[in-house]
N, CA, C and O atoms as a Tripos MOL2 file, in Angstrom:
@<TRIPOS>MOLECULE
protein
  256   255    64     0     0
PROTEIN
NO_CHARGES

@<TRIPOS>ATOM
      1 N          -7.2800   15.0440   15.5620 N.3       1 MET1
      2 CA         -8.0130   13.6190   14.6700 C.3       1 MET1
      3 C          -7.4270   13.9320   13.6150 C.2       1 MET1
      4 O          -7.1250   14.9690   13.0250 O.2       1 MET1
      5 N          -7.2400   12.0600   13.3780 N.am      2 GLU2
      6 CA         -5.8090   12.1130   12.2440 C.3       2 GLU2
      7 C          -6.2920   11.3570   10.4110 C.2       2 GLU2
      8 O          -6.8230   10.2480   10.3660 O.2       2 GLU2
      9 N          -6.0560   12.0050    9.3400 N.am      3 LEU3
     10 CA         -6.8630   11.5470    8.3790 C.3       3 LEU3
     11 C          -5.9090   10.4390    8.2400 C.2       3 LEU3
     12 O          -4.7780   10.2780    8.6970 O.2       3 LEU3
     13 N          -7.1040    9.2870    7.0430 N.am      4 LEU4
     14 CA         -6.8120    8.4070    6.6560 C.3       4 LEU4
     15 C          -6.4570    8.1380    5.0160 C.2       4 LEU4
     16 O          -7.4420    7.8430    4.3400 O.2       4 LEU4
     17 N          -5.4700    8.1910    4.4750 N.am      5 HIS5
     18 CA         -5.3300    7.8920    3.3030 C.3       5 HIS5
     19 C          -5.8230    7.1270    2.4550 C.2       5 HIS5
     20 O          -5.1580    6.2490    3.0040 O.2       5 HIS5
     21 N          -6.2710    6.6650    1.7600 N.am      6 GLU6
     22 CA         -6.8700    6.2090    1.3410 C.3       6 GLU6
     23 C          -6.0990    6.4110   -0.5920 C.2       6 GLU6
     24 O          -6.1270    7.4400   -1.2670 O.2       6 GLU6
     25 N          -5.3770    4.7570   -1.0730 N.am      7 GLU7
     26 CA         -4.6890    5.3430   -2.4980 C.3       7 GLU7
     27 C          -4.8740    3.8590   -3.2670 C.2       7 GLU7
     28 O          -4.2740    2.8670   -2.8530 O.2       7 GLU7
     29 N          -5.6160    3.8220   -4.2320 N.am      8 LYS8
     30 CA         -5.6050    2.9770   -5.4410 C.3       8 LYS8
     31 C          -4.3270    2.2450   -6.3980 C.2       8 LYS8
     32 O          -3.7170    2.5790   -7.4130 O.2       8 LYS8
     33 N          -4.3100    1.4620   -5.7800 N.am      9 VAL9
     34 CA         -3.3520    0.8730   -6.6990 C.3       9 VAL9
     35 C          -3.2860   -0.7160   -7.3530 C.2       9 VAL9
     36 O          -4.2480   -1.4260   -7.0610 O.2       9 VAL9
     37 N          -2.5370   -1.1400   -7.9590 N.am     10 CYS10
     38 CA         -2.6120   -2.0640   -9.1290 C.3      10 CYS10
     39 C          -2.2190   -3.5680   -8.2390 C.2      10 CYS10
     40 O          -1.1200   -3.6520   -7.6900 O.2      10 CYS10
     41 N          -3.0540   -4.5220   -8.1770 N.am     11 CYS11
     42 CA         -2.3660   -5.6400   -7.5610 C.3      11 CYS11
     43 C          -0.8800   -6.0670   -8.6390 C.2      11 CYS11
     44 O          -1.0650   -6.0470   -9.8560 O.2      11 CYS11
     45 N           0.2920   -6.3720   -8.1860 N.am     12 PRO12
     46 CA          1.2210   -6.5580   -8.8940 C.3      12 PRO12
     47 C           1.0450   -8.4890   -9.7550 C.2      12 PRO12
     48 O           1.6150   -9.2230  -10.5620 O.2      12 PRO12
     49 N           0.2220   -8.4610   -9.1190 N.am     13 TYR13
     50 CA         -0.0700  -10.5970   -9.5700 C.3      13 TYR13
     51 C          -1.1580  -10.3840  -11.0700 C.2      13 TYR13
     52 O          -1.0770  -10.4950  -12.2940 O.2      13 TYR13
     53 N          -2.2170   -9.9960   -9.9540 N.am     14 CYS14
     54 CA         -3.4750   -9.9760  -10.8000 C.3      14 CYS14
     55 C          -3.7750   -8.7100  -11.8240 C.2      14 CYS14
     56 O          -4.1070   -8.8730  -12.9980 O.2      14 CYS14
     57 N          -3.6240   -7.5750  -11.2660 N.am     15 ASN15
     58 CA         -3.4060   -6.0490  -12.0060 C.3      15 ASN15
     59 C          -4.7130   -5.8450  -11.4880 C.2      15 ASN15
     60 O          -5.1590   -5.1550  -12.4050 O.2      15 ASN15
     61 N          -5.3620   -5.9180  -10.9230 N.am     16 GLU16
     62 CA         -6.3920   -5.8570  -10.7920 C.3      16 GLU16
     63 C          -6.3800   -4.1090   -9.3120 C.2      16 GLU16
     64 O          -5.4750   -3.8820   -8.5090 O.2      16 GLU16
     65 N          -7.0780   -3.6650   -9.4090 N.am     17 VAL17
     66 CA         -7.1640   -2.3750   -8.6700 C.3      17 VAL17
     67 C          -8.1270   -2.3170   -7.3680 C.2      17 VAL17
     68 O          -9.3320   -2.5220   -7.2240 O.2      17 VAL17
     69 N          -6.9570   -1.9060   -6.3690 N.am     18 ILE18
     70 CA         -7.4680   -2.7150   -5.0360 C.3      18 ILE18
     71 C          -6.8550   -1.1970   -4.0910 C.2      18 ILE18
     72 O          -5.9040   -0.5100   -4.4640 O.2      18 ILE18
     73 N          -7.5740   -0.9830   -2.9990 N.am     19 VAL19
     74 CA         -7.7680   -0.0780   -2.2130 C.3      19 VAL19
     75 C          -7.1680   -0.1370   -0.7010 C.2      19 VAL19
     76 O          -7.7650   -0.5310    0.3010 O.2      19 VAL19
     77 N          -5.7750    0.3750   -0.7940 N.am     20 ILE20
     78 CA         -5.0200    0.6980    0.4090 C.3      20 ILE20
     79 C          -5.1130    1.6430    1.3980 C.2      20 ILE20
     80 O          -4.8890    2.7630    0.9390 O.2      20 ILE20
     81 N          -5.2650    1.6410    2.1370 N.am     21 VAL21
     82 CA         -5.7040    2.7620    3.4680 C.3      21 VAL21
     83 C          -4.2720    2.9100    4.5600 C.2      21 VAL21
     84 O          -3.4850    2.0710    4.9990 O.2      21 VAL21
     85 N          -4.3400    3.7510    4.6560 N.am     22 ALA22
     86 CA         -3.3910    4.2970    5.7030 C.3      22 ALA22
     87 C          -2.8970    5.4130    6.5770 C.2      22 ALA22
     88 O          -2.6900    6.5130    6.0650 O.2      22 ALA22
     89 N          -2.6900    5.2090    7.8750 N.am     23 GLY23
     90 CA         -2.6120    6.6440    8.0480 C.3      23 GLY23
     91 C          -1.3880    7.1120    8.4700 C.2      23 GLY23
     92 O          -0.3920    6.4200    8.2570 O.2      23 GLY23
     93 N          -1.2680    8.4640    9.1880 N.am     24 PRO24
     94 CA          0.0460    9.1910    9.6860 C.3      24 PRO24
     95 C           0.9580    8.0910   10.6240 C.2      24 PRO24
     96 O           2.1860    8.1120   10.7020 O.2      24 PRO24
     97 N           0.1090    7.1870   11.2710 N.am     25 GLU25
     98 CA          0.8930    6.2230   12.6800 C.3      25 GLU25
     99 C           1.3870    5.1230   11.7430 C.2      25 GLU25
    100 O           2.0640    4.2180   12.2300 O.2      25 GLU25
    101 N           1.0840    5.1280   10.3500 N.am     26 ASP26
    102 CA          1.5870    3.4050    9.0630 C.3      26 ASP26
    103 C           3.2150    3.8230    8.2670 C.2      26 ASP26
    104 O           4.0360    3.0610    7.7580 O.2      26 ASP26
    105 N           3.2470    5.5320    8.4380 N.am     27 LEU27
    106 CA          4.7580    6.4620    7.5630 C.3      27 LEU27
    107 C           5.8020    5.7140    8.7180 C.2      27 LEU27
    108 O           5.9240    5.7880    9.9410 O.2      27 LEU27
    109 N           6.5860    4.8350    7.4420 N.am     28 GLY28
    110 CA          7.8290    3.9760    7.5600 C.3      28 GLY28
    111 C           7.4700    2.7200    7.5900 C.2      28 GLY28
    112 O           8.3760    1.8940    7.4900 O.2      28 GLY28
    113 N           6.0050    2.2170    7.7400 N.am     29 GLN29
    114 CA          5.6830    0.8800    7.9450 C.3      29 GLN29
    115 C           6.1570    0.1620    6.3050 C.2      29 GLN29
    116 O           6.0090    0.5770    5.1550 O.2      29 GLN29
    117 N           6.7300   -0.9950    6.8410 N.am     30 GLU30
    118 CA          6.3430   -2.3710    5.8010 C.3      30 GLU30
    119 C           5.6180   -3.4030    6.0410 C.2      30 GLU30
    120 O           5.8400   -3.8230    7.1760 O.2      30 GLU30
    121 N           4.7520   -4.0750    5.4080 N.am     31 TYR31
    122 CA          4.1700   -4.9250    5.2980 C.3      31 TYR31
    123 C           3.2960   -5.7920    4.7780 C.2      31 TYR31
    124 O           2.6380   -5.2610    3.8830 O.2      31 TYR31
    125 N           3.0000   -7.0030    4.9900 N.am     32 ILE32
    126 CA          2.2890   -8.0860    4.2130 C.3      32 ILE32
    127 C           0.9580   -7.7690    3.9130 C.2      32 ILE32
    128 O           0.1720   -7.8910    4.8520 O.2      32 ILE32
    129 N           0.4930   -7.3770    2.7970 N.am     33 GLU33
    130 CA         -1.4260   -7.1380    2.5640 C.3      33 GLU33
    131 C          -1.8400   -8.2020    1.5660 C.2      33 GLU33
    132 O          -1.4090   -8.2720    0.4150 O.2      33 GLU33
    133 N          -2.8990   -9.1900    2.2360 N.am     34 ASP34
    134 CA         -3.0850  -10.2560    0.5690 C.3      34 ASP34
    135 C          -3.9550   -9.3930   -0.5120 C.2      34 ASP34
    136 O          -4.6620   -8.3860   -0.4660 O.2      34 ASP34
    137 N          -3.7450   -9.8470   -0.9990 N.am     35 CYS35
    138 CA         -5.0720   -8.6260   -2.2340 C.3      35 CYS35
    139 C          -6.2390   -9.2420   -2.1980 C.2      35 CYS35
    140 O          -6.7140  -10.3670   -2.3550 O.2      35 CYS35
    141 N          -6.6250   -7.9320   -1.8900 N.am     36 ARG36
    142 CA         -8.1760   -8.5790   -1.5560 C.3      36 ARG36
    143 C          -9.3000   -9.4840   -2.7180 C.2      36 ARG36
    144 O         -10.3670  -10.0260   -2.4250 O.2      36 ARG36
    145 N          -8.5740   -9.4040   -4.1830 N.am     37 VAL37
    146 CA         -9.1290   -9.7050   -5.1690 C.3      37 VAL37
    147 C          -8.6070  -12.0850   -5.9180 C.2      37 VAL37
    148 O          -9.3040  -12.9860   -6.3840 O.2      37 VAL37
    149 N          -7.2030  -11.9600   -5.5870 N.am     38 CYS38
    150 CA         -6.7470  -13.0950   -6.0180 C.3      38 CYS38
    151 C          -6.1720  -13.9710   -4.9720 C.2      38 CYS38
    152 O          -5.9620  -15.1840   -4.9750 O.2      38 CYS38
    153 N          -5.8750  -12.6390   -3.6630 N.am     39 CYS39
    154 CA         -5.2630  -13.3070   -2.3710 C.3      39 CYS39
    155 C          -3.4580  -13.6410   -1.9350 C.2      39 CYS39
    156 O          -2.8950  -14.0250   -0.9100 O.2      39 CYS39
    157 N          -2.9490  -13.2130   -3.4620 N.am     40 GLN40
    158 CA         -2.2420  -13.1210   -2.9240 C.3      40 GLN40
    159 C          -1.2560  -12.2100   -2.2880 C.2      40 GLN40
    160 O          -1.5990  -11.0290   -2.3530 O.2      40 GLN40
    161 N           0.1070  -12.4800   -1.5670 N.am     41 PRO41
    162 CA          0.4850  -11.4210   -0.7770 C.3      41 PRO41
    163 C           1.4570  -10.2190   -1.6530 C.2      41 PRO41
    164 O           2.4170  -10.4440   -2.3910 O.2      41 PRO41
    165 N           0.8900   -8.9960   -1.3140 N.am     42 ILE42
    166 CA          1.6270   -7.9820   -1.6930 C.3      42 ILE42
    167 C           2.4410   -7.4360   -0.3710 C.2      42 ILE42
    168 O           2.1110   -7.2530    0.8000 O.2      42 ILE42
    169 N           3.8690   -7.2320   -1.2400 N.am     43 SER43
    170 CA          4.5340   -6.2650   -0.2800 C.3      43 SER43
    171 C           4.1570   -4.3600    0.0840 C.2      43 SER43
    172 O           4.2660   -3.5870   -0.8670 O.2      43 SER43
    173 N           3.7980   -3.8770    1.2820 N.am     44 VAL44
    174 CA          2.9340   -2.5590    1.0700 C.3      44 VAL44
    175 C           3.4950   -1.2390    2.1000 C.2      44 VAL44
    176 O           3.1060   -1.1580    3.2650 O.2      44 VAL44
    177 N           4.2890   -0.4090    1.5980 N.am     45 GLN45
    178 CA          5.1690    0.5130    2.0730 C.3      45 GLN45
    179 C           4.6420    1.6170    2.3860 C.2      45 GLN45
    180 O           4.4410    2.3230    1.3970 O.2      45 GLN45
    181 N           4.2360    2.2060    3.6610 N.am     46 VAL46
    182 CA          4.3670    3.3790    3.6520 C.3      46 VAL46
    183 C           5.1460    4.7770    3.7020 C.2      46 VAL46
    184 O           5.7590    4.9880    4.7490 O.2      46 VAL46
    185 N           5.1930    5.5770    2.8920 N.am     47 THR47
    186 CA          6.3640    6.4490    2.6910 C.3      47 THR47
    187 C           5.7320    8.1760    2.4800 C.2      47 THR47
    188 O           4.5350    8.4600    2.4930 O.2      47 THR47
    189 N           6.5680    8.9080    2.3410 N.am     48 THR48
    190 CA          5.4900   10.5690    2.0020 C.3      48 THR48
    191 C           6.3090   10.9860    0.6040 C.2      48 THR48
    192 O           7.5070   10.8350    0.3620 O.2      48 THR48
    193 N           5.4510   11.4570   -0.0810 N.am     49 ASN49
    194 CA          5.9870   12.3120   -1.5020 C.3      49 ASN49
    195 C           7.2220   13.6160   -0.5320 C.2      49 ASN49
    196 O           7.5450   13.9640    0.6040 O.2      49 ASN49
    197 N           7.4790   13.8760   -1.8900 N.am     50 LEU50
    198 CA          7.9940   15.2410   -2.0410 C.3      50 LEU50
    199 C           7.4420   16.1230   -1.1510 C.2      50 LEU50
    200 O           8.1180   16.8910   -0.4650 O.2      50 LEU50
    201 N           6.0360   16.0400   -1.1230 N.am     51 ASN51
    202 CA          5.2710   17.2920   -0.4330 C.3      51 ASN51
    203 C           4.3410   17.0020    0.6790 C.2      51 ASN51
    204 O           3.1800   17.3530    0.8900 O.2      51 ASN51
    205 N           5.4300   16.0350    1.5280 N.am     52 ASP52
    206 CA          5.3710   15.4570    2.7560 C.3      52 ASP52
    207 C           3.9690   14.5400    2.4510 C.2      52 ASP52
    208 O           3.8390   13.7350    3.3730 O.2      52 ASP52
    209 N           3.1370   14.4390    1.6840 N.am     53 GLU53
    210 CA          1.5360   13.5570    1.2470 C.3      53 GLU53
    211 C           2.0200   12.1280    1.8630 C.2      53 GLU53
    212 O           3.2150   11.8660    1.7220 O.2      53 GLU53
    213 N           1.1990   11.1870    2.5300 N.am     54 LEU54
    214 CA          1.6620    9.8080    2.8090 C.3      54 LEU54
    215 C           1.4100    9.3450    0.9430 C.2      54 LEU54
    216 O           0.7110    9.9670    0.1430 O.2      54 LEU54
    217 N           2.2890    7.9970    0.6510 N.am     55 MET55
    218 CA          2.6470    7.5490   -0.3750 C.3      55 MET55
    219 C           2.2460    6.0750    0.4960 C.2      55 MET55
    220 O           2.4020    5.6370    1.6360 O.2      55 MET55
    221 N           1.7910    5.7380   -0.4680 N.am     56 VAL56
    222 CA          1.4510    4.0450   -0.4980 C.3      56 VAL56
    223 C           2.1370    3.1830   -1.6940 C.2      56 VAL56
    224 O           1.5020    3.2480   -2.7470 O.2      56 VAL56
    225 N           3.6120    2.1890   -1.7400 N.am     57 ILE57
    226 CA          4.1860    1.7110   -2.2120 C.3      57 ILE57
    227 C           4.3350   -0.0550   -2.2280 C.2      57 ILE57
    228 O           5.0680   -0.6730   -1.4560 O.2      57 ILE57
    229 N           3.1590   -0.9020   -3.6600 N.am     58 THR58
    230 CA          3.4220   -1.8650   -3.2730 C.3      58 THR58
    231 C           4.1590   -2.7550   -4.1050 C.2      58 THR58
    232 O           4.6090   -2.2550   -5.1360 O.2      58 THR58
    233 N           4.3800   -3.9350   -3.8970 N.am     59 ASN59
    234 CA          5.2230   -4.5190   -4.9410 C.3      59 ASN59
    235 C           5.1350   -6.1550   -5.0690 C.2      59 ASN59
    236 O           4.0350   -6.4710   -4.6160 O.2      59 ASN59
    237 N           5.6370   -6.9740   -5.3740 N.am     60 ASN60
    238 CA          5.1030   -8.4530   -5.2090 C.3      60 ASN60
    239 C           6.1650   -8.9590   -3.6700 C.2      60 ASN60
    240 O           7.3320   -8.6850   -3.3900 O.2      60 ASN60
    241 N           5.6730   -9.3450   -3.3260 N.am     61 GLU61
    242 CA          6.2820  -10.3930   -2.2710 C.3      61 GLU61
    243 C           7.4730  -10.2280   -2.6380 C.2      61 GLU61
    244 O           8.1530   -9.2200   -2.4460 O.2      61 GLU61
    245 N           7.8730  -11.4720   -3.3340 N.am     62 ASN62
    246 CA          9.3220  -11.9840   -3.6540 C.3      62 ASN62
    247 C          10.3570  -10.3180   -4.5330 C.2      62 ASN62
    248 O          11.3430  -10.4250   -5.2620 O.2      62 ASN62
    249 N           9.8690   -9.3730   -4.2310 N.am     63 ASP63
    250 CA         10.4440   -7.9670   -4.9460 C.3      63 ASP63
    251 C          10.8080   -7.2810   -3.9480 C.2      63 ASP63
    252 O          11.5200   -6.2830   -4.0610 O.2      63 ASP63
    253 N          10.2880   -7.8090   -2.6470 N.am     64 ALA64
    254 CA         10.2380   -6.8750   -1.7760 C.3      64 ALA64
    255 C          11.8710   -6.9040   -0.9610 C.2      64 ALA64
    256 O          12.1260   -6.1040   -0.0610 O.2      64 ALA64
@<TRIPOS>BOND
     1     1     2 1
     2     2     3 1
     3     3     4 2
     4     3     5 am
     5     5     6 1
     6     6     7 1
     7     7     8 2
     8     7     9 am
     9     9    10 1
    10    10    11 1
    11    11    12 2
    12    11    13 am
    13    13    14 1
    14    14    15 1
    15    15    16 2
    16    15    17 am
    17    17    18 1
    18    18    19 1
    19    19    20 2
    20    19    21 am
    21    21    22 1
    22    22    23 1
    23    23    24 2
    24    23    25 am
    25    25    26 1
    26    26    27 1
    27    27    28 2
    28    27    29 am
    29    29    30 1
    30    30    31 1
    31    31    32 2
    32    31    33 am
    33    33    34 1
    34    34    35 1
    35    35    36 2
    36    35    37 am
    37    37    38 1
    38    38    39 1
    39    39    40 2
    40    39    41 am
    41    41    42 1
    42    42    43 1
    43    43    44 2
    44    43    45 am
    45    45    46 1
    46    46    47 1
    47    47    48 2
    48    47    49 am
    49    49    50 1
    50    50    51 1
    51    51    52 2
    52    51    53 am
    53    53    54 1
    54    54    55 1
    55    55    56 2
    56    55    57 am
    57    57    58 1
    58    58    59 1
    59    59    60 2
    60    59    61 am
    61    61    62 1
    62    62    63 1
    63    63    64 2
    64    63    65 am
    65    65    66 1
    66    66    67 1
    67    67    68 2
    68    67    69 am
    69    69    70 1
    70    70    71 1
    71    71    72 2
    72    71    73 am
    73    73    74 1
    74    74    75 1
    75    75    76 2
    76    75    77 am
    77    77    78 1
    78    78    79 1
    79    79    80 2
    80    79    81 am
    81    81    82 1
    82    82    83 1
    83    83    84 2
    84    83    85 am
    85    85    86 1
    86    86    87 1
    87    87    88 2
    88    87    89 am
    89    89    90 1
    90    90    91 1
    91    91    92 2
    92    91    93 am
    93    93    94 1
    94    94    95 1
    95    95    96 2
    96    95    97 am
    97    97    98 1
    98    98    99 1
    99    99   100 2
   100    99   101 am
   101   101   102 1
   102   102   103 1
   103   103   104 2
   104   103   105 am
   105   105   106 1
   106   106   107 1
   107   107   108 2
   108   107   109 am
   109   109   110 1
   110   110   111 1
   111   111   112 2
   112   111   113 am
   113   113   114 1
   114   114   115 1
   115   115   116 2
   116   115   117 am
   117   117   118 1
   118   118   119 1
   119   119   120 2
   120   119   121 am
   121   121   122 1
   122   122   123 1
   123   123   124 2
   124   123   125 am
   125   125   126 1
   126   126   127 1
   127   127   128 2
   128   127   129 am
   129   129   130 1
   130   130   131 1
   131   131   132 2
   132   131   133 am
   133   133   134 1
   134   134   135 1
   135   135   136 2
   136   135   137 am
   137   137   138 1
   138   138   139 1
   139   139   140 2
   140   139   141 am
   141   141   142 1
   142   142   143 1
   143   143   144 2
   144   143   145 am
   145   145   146 1
   146   146   147 1
   147   147   148 2
   148   147   149 am
   149   149   150 1
   150   150   151 1
   151   151   152 2
   152   151   153 am
   153   153   154 1
   154   154   155 1
   155   155   156 2
   156   155   157 am
   157   157   158 1
   158   158   159 1
   159   159   160 2
   160   159   161 am
   161   161   162 1
   162   162   163 1
   163   163   164 2
   164   163   165 am
   165   165   166 1
   166   166   167 1
   167   167   168 2
   168   167   169 am
   169   169   170 1
   170   170   171 1
   171   171   172 2
   172   171   173 am
   173   173   174 1
   174   174   175 1
   175   175   176 2
   176   175   177 am
   177   177   178 1
   178   178   179 1
   179   179   180 2
   180   179   181 am
   181   181   182 1
   182   182   183 1
   183   183   184 2
   184   183   185 am
   185   185   186 1
   186   186   187 1
   187   187   188 2
   188   187   189 am
   189   189   190 1
   190   190   191 1
   191   191   192 2
   192   191   193 am
   193   193   194 1
   194   194   195 1
   195   195   196 2
   196   195   197 am
   197   197   198 1
   198   198   199 1
   199   199   200 2
   200   199   201 am
   201   201   202 1
   202   202   203 1
   203   203   204 2
   204   203   205 am
   205   205   206 1
   206   206   207 1
   207   207   208 2
   208   207   209 am
   209   209   210 1
   210   210   211 1
   211   211   212 2
   212   211   213 am
   213   213   214 1
   214   214   215 1
   215   215   216 2
   216   215   217 am
   217   217   218 1
   218   218   219 1
   219   219   220 2
   220   219   221 am
   221   221   222 1
   222   222   223 1
   223   223   224 2
   224   223   225 am
   225   225   226 1
   226   226   227 1
   227   227   228 2
   228   227   229 am
   229   229   230 1
   230   230   231 1
   231   231   232 2
   232   231   233 am
   233   233   234 1
   234   234   235 1
   235   235   236 2
   236   235   237 am
   237   237   238 1
   238   238   239 1
   239   239   240 2
   240   239   241 am
   241   241   242 1
   242   242   243 1
   243   243   244 2
   244   243   245 am
   245   245   246 1
   246   246   247 1
   247   247   248 2
   248   247   249 am
   249   249   250 1
   250   250   251 1
   251   251   252 2
   252   251   253 am
   253   253   254 1
   254   254   255 1
   255   255   256 2
@<TRIPOS>SUBSTRUCTURE
     1 MET1         2 RESIDUE 1 A MET
     2 GLU2         6 RESIDUE 1 A GLU
     3 LEU3        10 RESIDUE 1 A LEU
     4 LEU4        14 RESIDUE 1 A LEU
     5 HIS5        18 RESIDUE 1 A HIS
     6 GLU6        22 RESIDUE 1 A GLU
     7 GLU7        26 RESIDUE 1 A GLU
     8 LYS8        30 RESIDUE 1 A LYS
     9 VAL9        34 RESIDUE 1 A VAL
    10 CYS10       38 RESIDUE 1 A CYS
    11 CYS11       42 RESIDUE 1 A CYS
    12 PRO12       46 RESIDUE 1 A PRO
    13 TYR13       50 RESIDUE 1 A TYR
    14 CYS14       54 RESIDUE 1 A CYS
    15 ASN15       58 RESIDUE 1 A ASN
    16 GLU16       62 RESIDUE 1 A GLU
    17 VAL17       66 RESIDUE 1 A VAL
    18 ILE18       70 RESIDUE 1 A ILE
    19 VAL19       74 RESIDUE 1 A VAL
    20 ILE20       78 RESIDUE 1 A ILE
    21 VAL21       82 RESIDUE 1 A VAL
    22 ALA22       86 RESIDUE 1 A ALA
    23 GLY23       90 RESIDUE 1 A GLY
    24 PRO24       94 RESIDUE 1 A PRO
    25 GLU25       98 RESIDUE 1 A GLU
    26 ASP26      102 RESIDUE 1 A ASP
    27 LEU27      106 RESIDUE 1 A LEU
    28 GLY28      110 RESIDUE 1 A GLY
    29 GLN29      114 RESIDUE 1 A GLN
    30 GLU30      118 RESIDUE 1 A GLU
    31 TYR31      122 RESIDUE 1 A TYR
    32 ILE32      126 RESIDUE 1 A ILE
    33 GLU33      130 RESIDUE 1 A GLU
    34 ASP34      134 RESIDUE 1 A ASP
    35 CYS35      138 RESIDUE 1 A CYS
    36 ARG36      142 RESIDUE 1 A ARG
    37 VAL37      146 RESIDUE 1 A VAL
    38 CYS38      150 RESIDUE 1 A CYS
    39 CYS39      154 RESIDUE 1 A CYS
    40 GLN40      158 RESIDUE 1 A GLN
    41 PRO41      162 RESIDUE 1 A PRO
    42 ILE42      166 RESIDUE 1 A ILE
    43 SER43      170 RESIDUE 1 A SER
    44 VAL44      174 RESIDUE 1 A VAL
    45 GLN45      178 RESIDUE 1 A GLN
    46 VAL46      182 RESIDUE 1 A VAL
    47 THR47      186 RESIDUE 1 A THR
    48 THR48      190 RESIDUE 1 A THR
    49 ASN49      194 RESIDUE 1 A ASN
    50 LEU50      198 RESIDUE 1 A LEU
    51 ASN51      202 RESIDUE 1 A ASN
    52 ASP52      206 RESIDUE 1 A ASP
    53 GLU53      210 RESIDUE 1 A GLU
    54 LEU54      214 RESIDUE 1 A LEU
    55 MET55      218 RESIDUE 1 A MET
    56 VAL56      222 RESIDUE 1 A VAL
    57 ILE57      226 RESIDUE 1 A ILE
    58 THR58      230 RESIDUE 1 A THR
    59 ASN59      234 RESIDUE 1 A ASN
    60 ASN60      238 RESIDUE 1 A ASN
    61 GLU61      242 RESIDUE 1 A GLU
    62 ASN62      246 RESIDUE 1 A ASN
    63 ASP63      250 RESIDUE 1 A ASP
    64 ALA64      254 RESIDUE 1 A ALA
């Protein structure tokens, strides 16, 4: 069974904390997800850190 990774991030628009859920199958993916608070589009990138743990990077859609 593959484990899901939950990461708390701040929306680049409203600065509210939101939770992004990613799994190993999302590694290397880049996609747009709307903020659950302000509905603005957030660019989400799923990668790994130096310990090979999943990591989520978010940016303003225009900065992607």
